[in-house]
MARLO-566497 format. One record per residue (C-alpha): x, y, z. Coordinates in steps of 0.02 Angstrom, whole numbers, plus 50000, padded with zeros to 5 digits. Layout:
<sites>
XYZ ...
</sites>
This chain:
<sites>
520064652849106 520824665048988 522204677349039 521014691549011 519664683949121 520934679749255 521454698149255 519604704049261 519174693749410 520754699949497 520314718049457 518544715149523 519224708749690 520444723049697 519094735649672 518044727849813 519504726449928 520014744349901 518294751149942 518184739150096 519864745650153 519344763750138 517644762150226 518074749750363 518944762050485 517544775350478 516534777350639 514774768650640 513854785650650 514584790450477 513684775550404 512004784250430 512584799150323 511514802750160 512434798050002 512314806849829 511104792549780 509384800549829 508574791249970 510144780650011 511284781950162 513054776850151 512614759750227 511254757650093 512604758349956 513514744450032 511954733950073 511524735649888 513234728649838 513034713949956 511284709749898 511754710449715 513394701349738 512374687949824 511154686849679 512534686749554 513404672249649 511814661849641 511674665649456 513534661249421 513274644649518 511684639249443 511464649049275 509724653449333 508954670549387 508184667549563 506354670349580 505874686149675 505054683449843 504214694149972 504014713149969 505004723449850 505384737749966 504884755649965 505214760049776 506884768049821 507764754149918 507494735449911 506774725850055 508514719050096 509234736050108 507874741450220 508124726250330 510034729150329 509764746250413 509554735950574 511264727050551 512774732750649 514074739350531 515244724050560 513834712550512 513444722550360 515294722050298 515354702950340 513814700850229 514614710050088 516264700850108 515454684150106 514344688149958 515734695049850 516934680449888 515624668549846 515234677849684 517064679449634 517384660649666 515904655849563 516384667449416 518204662649412 518094645249329 516734650449198 517004651449019 517024670248975 515854667848829 514524657848926 512874668048941 512094671549107 510344678849143 510244696249220 508994710549238 509014714649056 509594703548920 510784688448956 512624693748968 514224685048933 515194680549089 516494693149040 515234707449029 514324700749187 515974701349285 516334718749216 514654725349265 514964719249450 516604729249445 515654744449372 514364743449509 515654742049643 516574757049581 515024767949547 514144764449711 515794765749792 515874783649731 514314787149820 514854778949979 516564787549981 515694804649956 514534801250101 516134796650205 516954812650149 518344801750073 519294804349911 519004792049765 520624786449694 520484781649509 521544767549443 521784759349274 520484746949324 519314759549244 519764752749078 518494738849104 517144751749145 517594763349003 517434748448881 515684743948948 515164762048931 515664762248747 514924745148701 513264749648784 512964764148669 511584756048575 510754749148739 510744766948806 509614772648661 508454757048652 508284757548835 507414774048815 506434768848666 507464778148545 508334771848380 510204771648398 511164781248267 512324772348149 513594786348157 515344779648195 516014785948360 517824787548416 518194788048600 519954793448659 520334792948841 521774795648951 522004783149089 522444787049266 524174780549230 524334791949081 524084778248953 522994780948802 521394770848780 520324772048629 518834764148539 518074765948367 518734771148194 520134784148195 519284793648055 517594795348137 516894813048134 515984811048299 517214810148440 517364810248632 519024813948716 519604816848894 519964808549061 519394790749087 518804795449262 517644808049188 516984796849050 516654782349177 515754793949292 514614799749149 514164782649086 513784776949263 512774793049286 513774798849437 514084815849363 513294827049227 514344828649069 514304847649092 515324845749253 516724836349169 518174841549050 517654829348920 517714836448741 516454831748606 516464833448416 514894831048324 513044830548373 512974811648395 514464811748520 513694825448631 511994816348619 512774800148679 513514807848833 511774814248884 511044796648862 512454785248911 511994771449034 513214756849069 512094748249195 510534737149171 508854742249217 507654756349165 508364773049111 509254781649256 508844799749297 510684804249310 511364818349415 510954836549393 512364848549337 513244856949491 512484873749432 510714867349446 
</sites>
C-alpha cells in the first residue's frame, strides 16, 4: 500500500473512532432524538453507517456489488435501518464497530488504483475509501447535532474537500446538466490554519473560505448562504448551489437558516 493510502485508511479509522467516542456516553433516550436528516433519528444515522460499511466491506473483499434482497424500506430509511430501531444501543454500536473494522481491514491491502463497484460508476479504492470517510463525517454531523454535541473539525477534512472539488462534473451530470468547462480555483483554510488549494491560480472563477464550510456544502449539510464562503464568478457560485460529493440521485440539500 502507498504511504498516501496508509494515511487515508488511518484517517478513516480516526474519524470513525472520534464519532464513536463522542456518542458512546450519551443516554439511550437521546438516541431517539430526530436528527437534521429528515425522517432519521440519531440512531438511524449510525445504523446507516453500519449498513453501508458492511456493504462496503463485502465489496472490498469480493470486488462485487451484492444483490439487493428483501423489501427496500419506507422510502426514507432502508429496511436495515428500520429493523435496527429494535436494537439496544450497545448492539447497534457493536454492529457499526464490527462492520467498519471489517471494511477497513479489507480496504487496507488493496491497490489504491483498483476499481470497485458502487451505487454510481465504479470508483478507485482511494476514492471509495475517501467516500466512506466523507459519509462518516457528514452523517456524524447529523448525529452530533441530534445529541447536542459540538462537531470538531480536523485536517482530515482535506480528503473530503478534495472529493468535493473532483466531483464538480458529477454534480452537474447527476442533475442532467452539462458541466461548464470554466476553470475553477478553490482556496481553503484548514482547521489547522494550513492553506489548501485546487485549480489554476489564474482562474477567474474562485471559491475561498474555511474548509469546514466548503465540506459542509459539498455534503449538503448546510446551505451556501449560511456559510462565510466567498465566490468570484457565476460558475463558482453555481457550483456551490449544485455541489454533491456523494453518490446517488441529486440530494435536496438543506434550506437556508432564514427559510
